[in-house]
N, C-alpha and C positions, 0 to 999 in steps of 0.2 A: 425452552433453549434447548439444543444436542445434549446427548447424556455425556458425549466425550469432550464437549465445549466445558460443560459442569465440574466432571473429574480435572479436568485441566485447570480452571480456575482454580480450584482446590489447592491443586499442588502449587501454583504461583500465587496466590494473594491469601495475606492473611489480617485481621484486624487491627493490628496494630502500624500497620501500613496508610500511608497517606496517598492520599488519590495521585500524585504526582509519583510518589514511587513506585506503586501500582502501574501506571503509565512506565515508567522506565522499566521496569521487569519485563514487563508485554513485550514490549519492543525489544530488549535484548534478546529476551527467549524469540521471537520470531525472526529474528535477523540472524541471530549465528546459530537455535537449533534446529530451525527449517531451512532445508538448502532452495538454493535456486534452482530450479529442473533442467537449465539451461549449462548450468555450471559444473553440476554433476552427470550433464548429456544423459538423463534421463527421460524416456519417453512416456513415462505414465502424465496422462494428465490430471492434476487437480481443478476441483475449482470450491466447493462451498468449503467453509472453514472448518467444519469436523474431517472433510477429506484430506487437507492440509494436514491437518493435527494429525491424523491417523497414517499416511503415508510418510508425513516426513518431509515433503517437497513440495513443492509448485513455483510458479512464475510469481511477476510483481502482483498479478490479478489476484490469484490465488490467496498470496500471503497476506496482503493486504486487507482481505477478507477476513482472515482469521484475524487478526489486528485488532480488529473492529469488534467481532465477537467477543473477544475477551475483554476488550475494555468496556463495551457495553454492557458484558455480566457483570461488571462494577460500577452499572450505573453513571460512567464517563461517556461524555457525548464526544463522537466520534464518526468521523466523515472522510471522505476522497476525495482525490484531488489527480491531477493529472500535467503530464508535460508530452511534448511534441519531439523525440525524439531522433537522431540517427541509427537506423536496428546495428548497423556496425561501426566503421568507422570511414565510411563515406558517404555523401548523398545519393551517390550512383547504386547504393546497395539499399535505399529504400529506409522508410521512415515507422516507426510506432510510437502509437502511445504507452505510455509509462505511468503506471498507478504508483501511489504512493498516499499516506493519510494524512487528515487534519485530527487533532486532539484540544478539546478545549480544557485549559489549566486554569480551575473554579477560583485556587488562591491569587492567580492575577490577573484572573478577568480579562482571559486572552487565548486563541488560538495559534496552537504552533503545529509545522508542518513535521513529517518523521515520514523516512523513507526504510523501511525494513525489508529492502530488496534481497540483502546479505552482503557481505564486504568482499573483496580478492584486491589482488593487485589495480592500483588505480581508481578503487573503487571504498571511501572513507567512509559511508553514513555514519554519523552519532546522534544522541540523546544530548541537545542542550535547550537550555532555558536563556539561552545567551545569544548566542550566534548561530542562528540555520545554518545545517551540515546535513545537506540530502546528498544523495548517491553520485547525481548528474545534475552537472550545471549547463546554463541552455546557452548554445551559442546562435546570437539570434540572424548573423551576418550566413550560417548553414541553412536558416530555415528552421529552426528548432522554435518552441514554444513553451512558454512559462504559462500557464491556464491557471487563474485565481481562483475561481468558483471550486469553493468548498461543496461534496454532492452529498447529501442524505441514502443513498443508496448506490452501489456501483452503477458505472453508465451499462449499459442495455447492449450496446457493443462487445464490451469487454467480457461479460459473462456467456454473449452467447456463441463467442468464438471458443472458449473453453470447454462449451456442452457439445461444439458439434466436430470436435474435433479427437480423434484417439492416438495419437501421434504427438506427443508437446514439443519435440524438436523438428521436425515439418512443420508444425502451427508456427511455431518462434519465426522461422526462416517465412515465410511464406504467407501467414492469416490474420496476422497480428491488425487490428486498423491504425491507417496512420495518422489520424488528426480525430478532433471533435470537427463533425458536420456541421451539426445544430444542439442547442440545449434540447438533451434525451431526458433529462427528468430536472425537477424545480429542483432549486441551488435551495438547502436551510442549513443557515447556521445561524448563529446566535451574536448579535451584535457587539464587538466589547467596548469598554468603557473610550469616552472620547473620539468614536469612531462615526461620522458623520454621513458615510454615505449607507 
């Protein structure tokens, strides 16, 4: 584990916290203390969890890397999920893949999805064990998609776009992958109680 993540984990977590408390603490930290690059109009591209923690911002792909690294440092199973969304407010402006995380709640033997993208007007993602509240809802009529697979690692397309660009704002407007074309990595998830598939 990278020393930056080790230090951050020591700051955020302690032995008195339950696994669920650690998940909530990490989620709020990444959502609230790590800025979204587009929201603050910062051109620096971050990718790895350590980069995001050191620089203090990233787009959703990078922020989901950080949340995963923090939770996995505590032995909490964490994966990656995706949505296909309109990039801005109308279909003619294009689409993008949006990344979020899935976390295994051991006390309840089930996965929940969390979106630490960062809140702003019209975006209100929350931690909840009762009702999922993500940053974005899907509008099927506008060709948006809710991908159901939980991936063990980020999709290669999302990592490649971060590694191959030097201007986060240009990348965000013009280079983000628009959809999952095919299964790019084997989905790895633990089956919850009562789940048939």
